N, C-alpha and C positions, 0 to 999 in steps of 0.2 A: 745272074749277078755274080761278079767276081770280087774277091777281097784280097788285097795285098797286105801281108803282115810278115813280120820277122819273129822267129822264136815260137816254140810250141807251147811253152808253159807260161808265157808272159801274162796271159789274161787271168791266171789263177791268183795273181797278186792282188791284194786289197789293203786298204788302210789298216784294218784290224781284223783278226780272226773272229769268228762268231762262235758263241758257246752253244750248248745243246738246246737252249731256249730260243735261239735265233737272235740274241742280242749281242752287240759288239763287245769284245773283251778289250777295253781301253787300257787296262793295267797290264803292262808287259810281264810283271811278276806272276800274273795269274795264268799265263799262257800254258804253262805245263800242266795245269789242272784239267779243265774240261774243254780247252780250246785247241791245244797243240795236237791232240790225238785225232781230231776230226779230219776226214779227207774231203777234198772238194767234190770228189765224185759221189760221195754219199748224199750230197744235197742236190746235185743236178744231173747225176747219171752220166757224167762225161768220162771219168776214169777213176782209178782207186789210189792214185798217188797221194802221199800226205800233203796237206795244205802248206803252202809257203807262207810264212808270217811276216816277211819283210815288206815294207811299204813300197808301193809304186809311186813315183813322183807325180805331182799333179799334172793332169792332161785335160784338154777339152774333150777328149774321147772317153766315154764312160762305158764300163762293162756291167751289164745287168744280167743277173742269174736267177734261176729258179722261177722262170715265168710259167704261168699256167699254159697248158697245151693250146687253148683256144685264144690266147692273147693276140690282139691285132697290132699292127704297126702304129695305128692311131693311138691306141692306149699306151704304148711305150713312149711315143712322142709326148703324150699328155703329161707324163711324169716330169718332163723338162720344161714345159711351157711357162710355169711361174718364174723360172729363174733366168730366162733370156731366150734368144733366138736359137732354134734347133736347125742345124744345117745339113745333117745327114743321119741316116739310120741303116743298120744292117741287122736283120733277124736271122738267127740260126735255129730254125724250127725243131730240128732233130735233137738239139741239145738244150732246148728251153732257155736259150740265151739271146741276148741282143747287144749291139753296140750303138751308142747314141752320141753323136757329135754335136757339141754346143758351139755357138758362135764365138765365144771367148773362153779362155781358161778360167777367168774370174767367175763366169757364170757356172762352170762345172764345179769349181771349188765351193761356191755357195750351195749348190745342189747337194754335193757330197756331205758338207757340214750339216745341212738341214736334215738329211736322211740318216745321220748317225743318232739323232735324237727322236725323230718321228719315223716309224717303220713304214715304208711305202707299200701300198697294196695295189694289185690289179685283179679285178674280179674277186675281191675279198681274199686273195691269196698273197701272203707277204713275199716280196721280192727283195733281192740284195743288190746294192749298187757300190761300185768301187772304181778307182781310176784304171784306165787301160794303159798298157805300156806303149801304146801307139799315139802319135801326136795328131794324126788325122785319119779319116776313113777315105779309102779310094775304092769307090763302088762303081758298078756299071751304070753309067748315066742313061742307058737305054731302058732301064726298068721304069716304065711309064707310071705304074701305080704308085710306087714310092715317091717319084718326083711330083706327082699330082698332089699327094698328101702333104709333102713338104711345102709345095707352093701355096696350098690352101692355108697351112699353118702360118706361113709368112704373111699372107694377106690378112689373116685375122689379127696377127700381132702388129700389123701396120695400120690397123683401124679400118681395113677394107672388108669386103665380103668374099668368101670362097665361091668359086664357080659352081654351078648347079650340079655338075657331074661328080664333084667330090664332097658336096655338102653332107650326103648320107654317111660317107666314110669318116668324116670329121665330126659327126654329131656328138659323140661322147666327149670330145675335147673342146668343142666350140660353142656349145649352148650356154647362153648367159643365165638360164633358168635352172635352179636346183630344186629337186624334190627332197623334202626333209621329213623323216619319220622320227617321232620321239618314243623311244622304248623306256620301260620302267618309269613311267611318268608319275612319280610320287608327289611332286609339287606342280602347281599350275605353271604352264609356260605361255606367256602372252606374246602377242605380236610385237610389242615393244622390246621384250627380251630378245627375240630373234633379230630385230633390227640392230640392237646394240652389239650383239655377238658378231653378226656378219658384216657390219659396216667397217670393222677393223681391216677388211680385205679389199674394200672398194666401195663405190657408190651403190647403195641398195635403192632400186627404183620402185619396186612393187613387191607386196607380199599378200598372199591369200592363204588363210588357214581354214582347215576343215577336219572333220572326223570321218574316217573310212575304215571299215572292218574293226570298229572299236579302237582305232588308233588315231592319236592326234597327228595330223600331217600339215605340211605347209609347202607352198610353191613360192620361191623367192627369186626375183629377177635382178641381176646386176646390170650395170651399164656396159660392162666389158666381159666377154667370155673368159678372158685370162683371170679376172678376179674370181669368177665362179670356180675355176680350176684350183686357184690358190686356196679358197675357202674349203673346198672339198678335201684337198690334201691335208689341210691343217686340222679340220674339225671332225671329219668322219670317224665315228667310234668314240669321240670324247664325251665326257659327262658335263652337263651344265652345272649340276650340284653333286656333292660327294656321293658316289655310288648309285646315282639315279639320274633320270632324265637324259638318257643316252641318245646322241645324235646319230642317225643313220642317213647318209646323204648319197644321192646319185644324181645324174643329169636327167632333166625332163626332156621329152621329145618336143615340147613347146619352145618356141623362140621368143614369144612375147605374151605377156599376161594381160588380160582384159579385166580391169578393175572398175566396178560401177560405183562402189560406195567406200567412203573412208570411215571405218568404225573399228570395233575391237576384233573383227573377223578378217578384214581386208584393208589395204591401204595402198594408194598410189602417191608416192612422195613427190612426184612431178606435177601433181594436180591437186593442190590443197583445197580447191574450191568444190570438190565432189561432195554430194550430200551424204548424210550418215545412214540413210535408208532405214531399214527396220532394226538394225543392230544398235547397240549402245555406243555412245562416244568412247573413243579409245582412252585408256588411262594415261594420265599425264606423268611422264617419267622425269622427275626432277634430278637429272643426273649430273648437271653441270658442276655442282659442288663436289659430288662424290667422285667424279672423274679426276679430281686433283690427286686423289690417292692413287698410288701406283698399283694397278690391278691388271691381271691378265684379262683377255677378252671375255672369258666366261664369267669370271668374278665380277667384272664391270657390269655385265648384263644382269647378273643376279642383284647387284647393288641398285641398278635401275628399277628392277622389279620391286625390290624391298622399299625403295623410295615411294613407289606407287601404292605401297601398303598391301601387296598381294602375296609375296613369297619371301623366303628367307635369303639372307646373304649367304653365298657359298662359304663354307667353312674356311677361314683364313688359317695360315700356318700359325700354330700355337694357340688358336682360339679354344675357348673352354666350352664344355657342355653344361657348366654349372652357372646358375643365375643367382644374383643377390637381390632380394626383394626387400625394400625398406618402406617406412611410413605405413606399416600395417596397423590395423586396429587390434591391439594385443589382447583386448578383452573378448574379442569375437573370433579371431583367426585360429585355425587348427590345421594340422598337416593335411587332413582329408579335404578341406575346402580348397587349399592351394593345389593339391593333386587334381581335383576336379576341374578347376579353372584352367590351369596350365596344361592339363591333359587334352584340352581342345586343340593344342598346337604341337603336341608331341607326346611321346610316352615317358611320363615322369618316373624316374627310378627311385629317388629318395628325396625326402623333405626334412629339413632340420630348422626348427625355430630356435634362434639363438638364446641360450639360457640367460645370459646377462643383458640381453637387448631384445626383448620379446616383440618389439615392433619390426624386427628384421628376420629374414629366413633365407636359407640356402636351398635351392631346388636343382637337383641333378636330372637333366634330360638325357635321352638316349645318345644324342650326338650334338655337335656344335651347330649343325643346320637347324635342328629343332629349337635349340636355345635361342638362336638369332630370330627365328620365326616368332617364338613366344614373346621375346623382348620387344620386337617391333609392334606387336599387337596389344600387349597387356600394359606396357609402360604408359603411365598417365591416366589409366582407367580408375574409376571409383569403386572401391570394394569396402563394404561395411562402413560407408560414410567417409572414407579417407582416400585421397588420391595417392595411389601407390607408385613407387619408382622401381624400375627393373633395369639392372645393368649386368654385364658379364662379370663373373667372379674370377679372382685370381686362382681359386682352388680348382683342381682338376676332378676331384671326387668329393662326395659328402660322406664323412666318416660316421659309422654307426657307433653308438655308445659301447664302452667296454663291458664285457660280460659281468653281470651282477650289479651294474651301475644303473640306478633309477634316474632317468632324465625327465620324469614326469610326463612322459608321452609326447615330448617335444620333437622327437626324431622318429620317422617311420620309413620302413623299406617297402617300396611298392614294386620291386623288380618283377615279382611273380603275380601281379594283380591281373585278374581277368578283365579289367575295365580298360586296358590299353586300347586306344582306337587305331593304332597304326602298326600293330605287330604283324598283320597279314600283308605280305608283299602285293602291291597292286591294288590295295583296298580303295574303294571309291571315296573313302574318307579323305584321302590325299587330295582329291579334286574338289573338296567342299570345305576348304579352310578359309574362313572370312573373319574380318575384325569383329570385335564385340559390337552388337547392334541391338536395338530395342525389339527387333523381330527374331523370334526363336523358331527353329525347325524341329518339329517333333516327329519321331518315327517309332515303330514297333507299338503302335496304339492298338489295344484289343478291339475287336469288332463291336463289342457291346458297350464301349465307352462313348458317351455322348459329348457334344460340344459343351453342354452345361457342366458336365463332370470336370472337364479340363479347365474351363474358366474358373470354377470354384477351387480346384486344386492349386492353380497358379495365383489366384487372389489370396489364398491362405498363406502363400509363401512371402507375403508382405509387399504386394504391389497392386497395380490396377491393370486389368486386361482391357486394352483399347480396341482390339480387333481380333477376329479369329476366322480361319478358313481351312476346311478339310480338303485334302486332295481327293481325287475321284475314287480311289480304292479305300479311303477312310483309314488306311493304315498309317498315313502321314498327315501332318497338318502344319499350318503356320499360325503362330500366336504372337501378337504384338503387345508388349508391355508399354507403360507410359514413358519410361526412361531407359537408357542403356544400363544404368546402375541396377534398376529393378530386374532387368533381364539377366544380368550377371548373377544376382542373388538367386533368381529362380533356377538358373542353370546349375549353380552350386548345390541347391537344395533338392532338385528334382531329377537331375540326370541319374539314371539307373533306379528310379523310383519303382517299387513293386506295385504293379497295377492289378495284381491278382492272377491266379493261375500260373504263377512263376513267369509272367511276362513283365519285363522291365523296360520302362520308358527311356528312350534315347533323346537327348536334348543337345542341340548345337546352335550356333549363331547362323542366321540366314543373310544372304545378300539382298533378298527380296523385301518388299514392303507390301502391306495389304491395302 
C-alpha cells in the first residue's frame, strides 16, 4: 500500500495537546504547565521532537495514535462507525498509528468533538484522535483485505449483510449483540434498567440476563449493529450509580439471541406474547412521568428502577445524603430505632431528633444514593402507629451538639458503628435490599435455637407470628408477621439481638412469602 502525503510533521498537529494524564488541555493558558513540554514521540515512539500545539483545520481524514500493537483495521474502523460512513483507512503498524477517512468532514468533526469528552479505547487501551493535515487518503486500491473490510462496513451501514468471507473480520464491529458484565454490583441491576440505558442508542430487541463466575451478566441485542457500536463506545466503563455498578461491554460472537420466556431474566421485545416460564413477571417500570425530567441515560435508568421500587435513583447533582423524617411518634422514637430501620438501606452516619419539633428527625446516610434508596422504601411506612414521611433535606450534614451541651440524647453519631450493613465492598447485603414487608429474613441463628424459641421471641416484640420456615442449614429462616408494621417493629427491636454465646441475630426484610 502506498500513501501520498505532503509534509513530515503535519500529522503531529492535533486540536489540543494532552497532559500527563492523557486528557486534553483545552485551556491554552495551561499549555506551558504539563502539556507543552510533552513530546509526541514519548507517546507513540515516532520521534522526540516537541509537540506542536497549533490546531490543524478540520478534515475528513483523522489521525489516530497510540494504537495497541495487535489492533486490527476492523477495530480502527469501528471507532468511526457511529459517526458516519468510513471511506478509507491506512494503518502504520510500526508507528502504532492509523489514518481514517470519513465520508464527510461533518462526520469527522462530530467524531473529534465526541472523543474530546469520551476517551476512545481499543482493546482496553486509550487511543488519541486528531484532525489530519490531509484532506483525503490516497491508498493502493489493490489492497484486497482493506477494501473487503470497507465494503463489508458499507454493506452493514446500508442495512445489508457483509459477504461470508469478511464476516469474521468484521465481527467485532458488526455484531448487534453486546455482552455486558456488571462490576461492583452494590445495587441490583434489573432487565428493565438495562433496557432503559441501552434504548437511548437504538432499538433494543432482546435481553438475556444470567450469573456466571459469580458475576451478573447480560446479552443484549440491538436491531442494528451500528447502534451496538454506539452503545459500547458511550457506555463501556461507565457507572450506573455513583462509584458502583460499572458496565463492562464487549461484542458477543452471537448474532441473534433465542429468547423463550418474557420474565425478569429474559425478554424478547418483539414477541410480547411469550410465556413467563418459571421466572417471575418482570417489574413494571413507570418511567413515563419520570422521563419528563432531563436525565442522562444512566440516571433515567436508575429512575426507572426506583419507580419499580427496587433500587435508588442515581445521585443527582447537588442532591443530599441527609433525610428529613417527619410525623414520628415522639413518645416512642429514639435515634437508635431510626438507625436500625434506615440502616436496612444504607449506612446511617448520624441521627438528630429536632429539639423543638420532636416528631421530626434528620438522618445522614453515607451518600446520596443511599438516601434516595431509603426514602423510596421507608416513606409512607407505619412506625410506632404513625405513617412517617421521608424527604431529602436541604442540609448536607447533620451537626453534632457543641461540646458541653446536653441535647438530652437526641443526637447520636453512628459513624463508627459495627452494625453498618454495607461497609464491606461487594457485600451480599447490596443484593438483598427489599421494601418493608411482613416477611422477615433471619440469619446467624444459633444451631440450638428452635422454631418455638424464635416464634416466642418475635411474639414478645408485640405482634403475631403467622408463619415460619427454617432454611436447610437452620442458620437462616423466614418469619412472617401479620402486618408490615409489626415486621418493622420486630426488625427495630430484634436486629442484632444477642442469642447467647455472643451470636447476634441478623434481621432484614424478605421478598419471599411463606
